[in-house]
C-alpha positions in Angstrom: 54.5 -89.1 -89.0 55.0 -88.7 -85.3 58.2 -86.8 -84.4 60.0 -86.1 -81.2 61.9 -82.8 -81.3 64.3 -82.2 -78.4 65.3 -78.7 -77.7 62.0 -77.5 -79.0 62.1 -74.2 -77.1 65.5 -73.5 -78.7 66.2 -71.5 -81.8 66.4 -74.3 -84.4 64.0 -76.6 -82.6 61.3 -74.0 -82.4 61.4 -73.3 -86.1 61.4 -77.1 -86.9 58.4 -77.7 -84.7 56.4 -75.0 -86.5 57.4 -76.4 -89.9 56.5 -80.0 -89.0 53.1 -78.9 -87.5 52.2 -76.8 -90.5 52.8 -79.7 -92.9 50.5 -82.0 -90.7 52.9 -84.1 -88.6 52.2 -85.0 -85.0 54.9 -83.5 -82.8 56.0 -83.9 -79.2 58.6 -81.3 -78.1 60.8 -81.5 -75.0 63.2 -78.9 -73.5 64.6 -78.3 -70.0 64.3 -74.5 -70.5 67.6 -74.0 -68.7 69.0 -70.5 -68.1 72.1 -70.6 -70.4 70.4 -67.6 -72.0 67.2 -65.6 -71.3 64.3 -68.1 -70.5 61.8 -65.4 -71.5 62.9 -65.8 -75.1 62.4 -69.5 -74.8 58.9 -69.1 -73.4 58.1 -66.6 -76.1 59.1 -69.2 -78.8 56.8 -71.7 -77.1 53.9 -69.2 -77.2 54.4 -68.9 -80.9 53.5 -72.7 -81.1 50.5 -72.3 -78.8 52.1 -73.3 -75.6 50.7 -70.5 -73.5 51.8 -71.3 -69.9 54.2 -68.7 -68.5 55.8 -71.3 -66.2 55.8 -75.0 -66.9 56.4 -77.6 -64.2 59.1 -80.2 -64.8 57.5 -83.4 -66.4 54.3 -81.6 -67.1 52.7 -82.1 -70.5 51.1 -79.0 -72.1 49.0 -79.1 -75.2 49.1 -76.4 -77.8 46.0 -74.2 -78.1 46.8 -73.5 -81.7 48.0 -76.9 -83.0 46.0 -79.9 -81.9 48.9 -82.1 -83.1 51.5 -80.6 -80.7 52.3 -81.2 -77.1 55.3 -80.0 -75.1 56.9 -81.6 -72.1 59.5 -79.9 -69.9 62.1 -82.6 -69.7 65.9 -83.0 -69.4 67.7 -85.6 -71.6 69.9 -86.5 -68.6 66.8 -87.9 -66.8 67.0 -91.4 -68.3 63.9 -92.7 -66.5 61.6 -89.9 -67.5 62.9 -90.0 -71.1 62.2 -93.7 -71.3 58.7 -93.2 -69.9 58.1 -90.6 -72.6 59.1 -93.1 -75.3 56.8 -95.7 -73.8 53.9 -93.2 -73.9 54.4 -92.3 -77.6 55.1 -94.4 -80.6 57.6 -92.1 -82.3 58.5 -92.6 -85.9 61.5 -90.3 -85.9 63.5 -88.3 -83.4 65.3 -85.1 -84.1 67.7 -84.2 -81.3 68.5 -80.5 -81.2 68.9 -80.3 -77.4 72.5 -79.6 -76.4 74.8 -77.4 -74.5 75.9 -75.1 -77.3 78.7 -72.5 -77.8 82.4 -72.7 -78.2 83.3 -69.9 -75.8 81.2 -71.2 -72.9 82.9 -74.6 -73.2 86.1 -72.9 -72.0 84.5 -71.9 -68.7 82.0 -74.6 -68.0 83.3 -77.8 -69.7 81.3 -80.2 -67.5 78.0 -79.0 -68.7 79.0 -80.2 -72.2 79.7 -83.7 -70.9 76.5 -83.8 -68.9 74.2 -82.6 -71.7 75.9 -83.6 -74.9 77.3 -87.0 -73.9 75.2 -88.3 -71.0 72.0 -86.9 -72.5 72.8 -88.3 -75.9 73.5 -91.8 -74.7 70.1 -91.8 -72.9 68.5 -90.8 -76.2 70.3 -93.5 -78.1 69.2 -96.1 -75.6 65.6 -95.0 -76.0 65.8 -95.0 -79.8 67.3 -98.5 -79.6 64.8 -100.1 -77.3 61.8 -98.4 -78.7 62.7 -99.2 -82.4 62.8 -95.7 -83.7 62.9 -95.6 -87.5 65.3 -92.6 -87.7 67.4 -90.6 -85.2 68.5 -87.3 -86.6 70.8 -85.2 -84.4 72.6 -81.9 -84.5 76.4 -81.9 -84.9 78.4 -78.8 -85.7 80.8 -77.3 -88.2 83.1 -76.9 -85.2 84.1 -80.6 -85.5 86.4 -79.6 -88.5 88.8 -78.1 -85.9 92.3 -77.9 -87.4 91.1 -78.9 -90.9 92.3 -76.4 -93.5 91.1 -77.9 -96.7 88.2 -75.8 -98.1 85.3 -76.3 -98.4 84.9 -78.5 -95.4 83.7 -81.9 -96.6 81.9 -84.6 -94.5 84.0 -87.0 -96.5 87.2 -85.8 -94.7 88.6 -86.9 -91.4 87.8 -84.7 -88.4 90.0 -86.1 -85.6 91.5 -82.8 -84.4 88.8 -80.7 -82.7 90.0 -77.5 -80.9 87.2 -77.1 -78.4 85.4 -79.4 -76.0 82.1 -78.4 -77.6 83.5 -79.7 -80.9 84.8 -82.8 -79.2 81.4 -83.5 -77.7 79.7 -83.3 -81.1 82.3 -85.5 -82.7 81.7 -87.9 -79.9 78.0 -87.9 -80.8 78.8 -89.0 -84.3 81.0 -91.9 -83.0 78.4 -93.0 -80.5 75.6 -92.9 -83.2 77.7 -95.0 -85.5 78.2 -97.7 -82.9 74.4 -97.9 -82.4 73.8 -97.9 -86.2 76.2 -100.8 -86.5 75.1 -102.8 -83.4 71.4 -102.3 -83.5 70.6 -101.3 -87.1 69.4 -97.9 -85.9 69.4 -95.4 -88.8 71.2 -92.3 -87.6 72.0 -89.0 -89.4 74.2 -86.1 -88.2 73.8 -82.6 -89.5 76.8 -80.4 -89.1 75.3 -76.9 -88.8 77.2 -73.9 -90.2 76.5 -70.5 -88.5 72.8 -70.5 -88.3 71.1 -67.1 -87.9 67.7 -65.5 -88.3 64.6 -64.4 -86.3 64.3 -65.9 -82.8 68.0 -66.6 -82.8 70.2 -67.3 -79.7 71.4 -64.2 -77.9 75.0 -65.6 -77.7 75.4 -65.7 -81.4 77.0 -63.0 -83.6 73.9 -61.7 -85.3 72.1 -61.1 -82.0 75.2 -59.9 -80.2 76.1 -57.3 -82.9 72.6 -56.0 -83.2 72.0 -55.6 -79.5 75.4 -54.0 -78.9 74.9 -51.5 -81.7 71.4 -50.5 -80.4 72.8 -50.2 -76.9 75.6 -47.9 -78.1 78.2 -50.4 -77.1 81.2 -51.7 -79.1 80.9 -55.0 -80.8 83.7 -57.5 -80.4 85.4 -58.4 -83.7 87.8 -61.3 -83.4 91.0 -61.9 -85.4 91.0 -58.3 -86.3 87.9 -58.9 -88.5 89.8 -61.3 -90.7 87.1 -64.0 -90.5 84.7 -65.7 -92.9 81.6 -67.7 -92.0 79.2 -69.8 -94.0 76.2 -67.8 -92.6 73.0 -69.9 -93.2 69.5 -68.5 -92.8 67.2 -70.4 -90.5 64.5 -71.1 -93.1 67.1 -72.9 -95.3 68.3 -74.9 -92.3 64.8 -76.1 -91.6 64.2 -77.0 -95.2 67.3 -79.2 -95.0 66.4 -80.8 -91.7 62.9 -81.8 -93.0 64.4 -83.3 -96.1 66.7 -85.4 -94.0 63.9 -86.5 -91.7 62.1 -87.8 -94.8 65.2 -89.6 -96.0 66.5 -91.9 -93.2 70.1 -93.0 -93.4 70.8 -96.0 -95.6 73.7 -98.5 -95.7 76.4 -97.5 -98.2 76.8 -100.7 -100.2 80.0 -99.4 -101.8 81.6 -98.5 -98.5 85.2 -99.6 -98.3 86.7 -100.4 -94.9 90.2 -100.2 -96.4 89.5 -96.6 -97.5 86.6 -95.6 -95.3 84.4 -92.6 -96.1 83.7 -90.9 -92.7 80.3 -89.6 -93.9 78.7 -93.0 -94.4 79.1 -96.6 -93.5 78.0 -100.2 -94.3 75.6 -99.5 -91.4 72.6 -97.1 -91.7 74.6 -94.1 -90.8 75.1 -90.7 -92.5 76.7 -87.3 -91.9 75.7 -84.1 -93.9 77.0 -80.6 -93.8 74.1 -78.1 -93.7 75.1 -74.6 -94.7 74.7 -72.1 -97.5 77.9 -73.2 -99.2 79.2 -69.6 -99.6 81.6 -68.1 -97.0 81.0 -64.4 -96.2 83.5 -61.9 -94.8 82.6 -61.0 -91.3 83.2 -57.3 -92.0 80.7 -57.5 -94.9 78.2 -59.2 -92.6 78.7 -56.3 -90.0 78.3 -53.7 -92.7 75.0 -55.2 -93.8 73.7 -55.0 -90.2 74.8 -51.4 -90.0 72.9 -50.6 -93.2 69.7 -52.2 -91.8 70.0 -50.4 -88.4 71.3 -47.1 -89.8 74.0 -47.2 -87.2 77.8 -47.4 -87.6 79.1 -50.0 -85.1 81.7 -49.1 -82.6 84.2 -51.9 -83.1 86.6 -53.5 -80.6 89.1 -55.5 -82.6 90.4 -58.6 -80.7 92.7 -61.5 -81.3 91.3 -64.9 -82.2 89.5 -66.5 -79.3 90.6 -69.9 -78.1 88.7 -72.8 -79.8 87.6 -70.7 -82.8 88.6 -70.9 -86.5 89.1 -68.1 -89.0 87.1 -69.5 -91.8 84.2 -71.9 -92.4 82.8 -73.1 -95.7 80.5 -76.0 -96.2 80.6 -78.5 -99.0 76.8 -79.2 -99.3 76.9 -81.3 -102.5 75.7 -84.5 -100.6 72.7 -82.7 -99.1 71.8 -81.2 -102.4 71.3 -84.7 -103.7 68.2 -84.8 -101.4 66.9 -81.6 -103.0 68.4 -79.1 -100.6 69.0 -75.7 -102.1 69.6 -72.6 -99.9 67.6 -69.7 -101.1 67.9 -66.8 -98.7 70.8 -64.4 -99.3 72.7 -62.8 -96.4 71.2 -59.4 -97.4 67.7 -60.8 -97.1 68.4 -62.8 -94.0 69.9 -59.8 -92.1 66.9 -57.6 -93.1 64.5 -60.3 -91.8 66.4 -60.6 -88.5 66.6 -56.9 -87.9 62.9 -56.5 -88.5 62.1 -59.3 -86.0 64.5 -57.8 -83.4 62.8 -54.4 -83.7 59.4 -55.9 -83.4 60.2 -58.3 -80.5 62.1 -55.7 -78.4 59.7 -52.7 -79.2 62.2 -50.9 -81.3 60.2 -47.7 -81.5 61.0 -47.1 -77.8 64.6 -48.0 -78.3 65.0 -45.7 -81.3 63.6 -42.8 -79.3 66.2 -43.5 -76.7 69.0 -43.6 -79.3 68.1 -40.2 -80.6 68.0 -38.8 -77.1 71.5 -39.9 -76.4 72.7 -38.8 -79.9 73.8 -42.1 -81.3 74.5 -41.3 -85.0 71.6 -42.8 -87.1 72.6 -42.6 -90.8 70.4 -42.6 -93.9 73.3 -43.9 -95.9 76.5 -45.7 -95.1 79.7 -45.9 -97.1 80.0 -49.0 -99.2 83.8 -49.4 -98.5 85.6 -49.1 -95.3 
């Protein structure tokens, strides 16, 4: 299978590329390598897939020195002409769109970047998929679309018409746009609503990374809603397993779909929405405690009110995805241990630990179980 992965220098995209390559697929990855967060981390991910150039010129194709079935192109989804040229050059079987402007908080300060990337970029991709007869377009949605929904666990069968951030609204818009193309052009499209993905090579703006860095820098961590939060933390390996299963199972028409009582997760067109999470909400304070245990450091905590656009609890109903064989395997305890090990290795923790001891940050052999 020949697969286009957008956002291939990103957290999830990088891991997906590696998995597809290791199972023998031919992969083309694209990413604009923007500076939303440290580009050095993005280039480091690319090096892990054999893309060894330290700086890549826009539009340039770079072949992997490790995987002969992988090539990377620095490209922006908003560049409609260049994107169409790429589709003309390659006969893709499937497209997995993971490129997006991410983050709830950033959407409060730079909303236009979400429209440019998540809406304008996505319509360009839909047009290419339509005109080049792609067999399956899989794309990243988000658990943020559940917005004001309070029924737990969140189900893809429920209505999600009340988003509370522009980021969530842009992802809901993607789902609506995709359905119209599935209906009009018989294009199979599948949305994956990701639930709090974490793990090695993660994004620096996400909780796992922010907490670990702050604790090692002897700075307070920001704990919203007074710590009264729950998240369906999902380890990256489980996420990738789910994505691959969906790539291999393109959306089909739901022959039992009823327009008088419509199921939002499917359609009489080849259209599907899945939640992809662990299916088990974890208390934020328990998550923080586990990081403390792995670092041997008690976090300094700055308790804050709920941030705009956020929700207090997420919990995924993953029963539909389980029907494809999806079964999360990595516990939060195992996942945090794996991330901390990666972080220590990637950022030369031996030097950092020496610095911690010099400035007398308490490093504990054992932490209390209760708080």
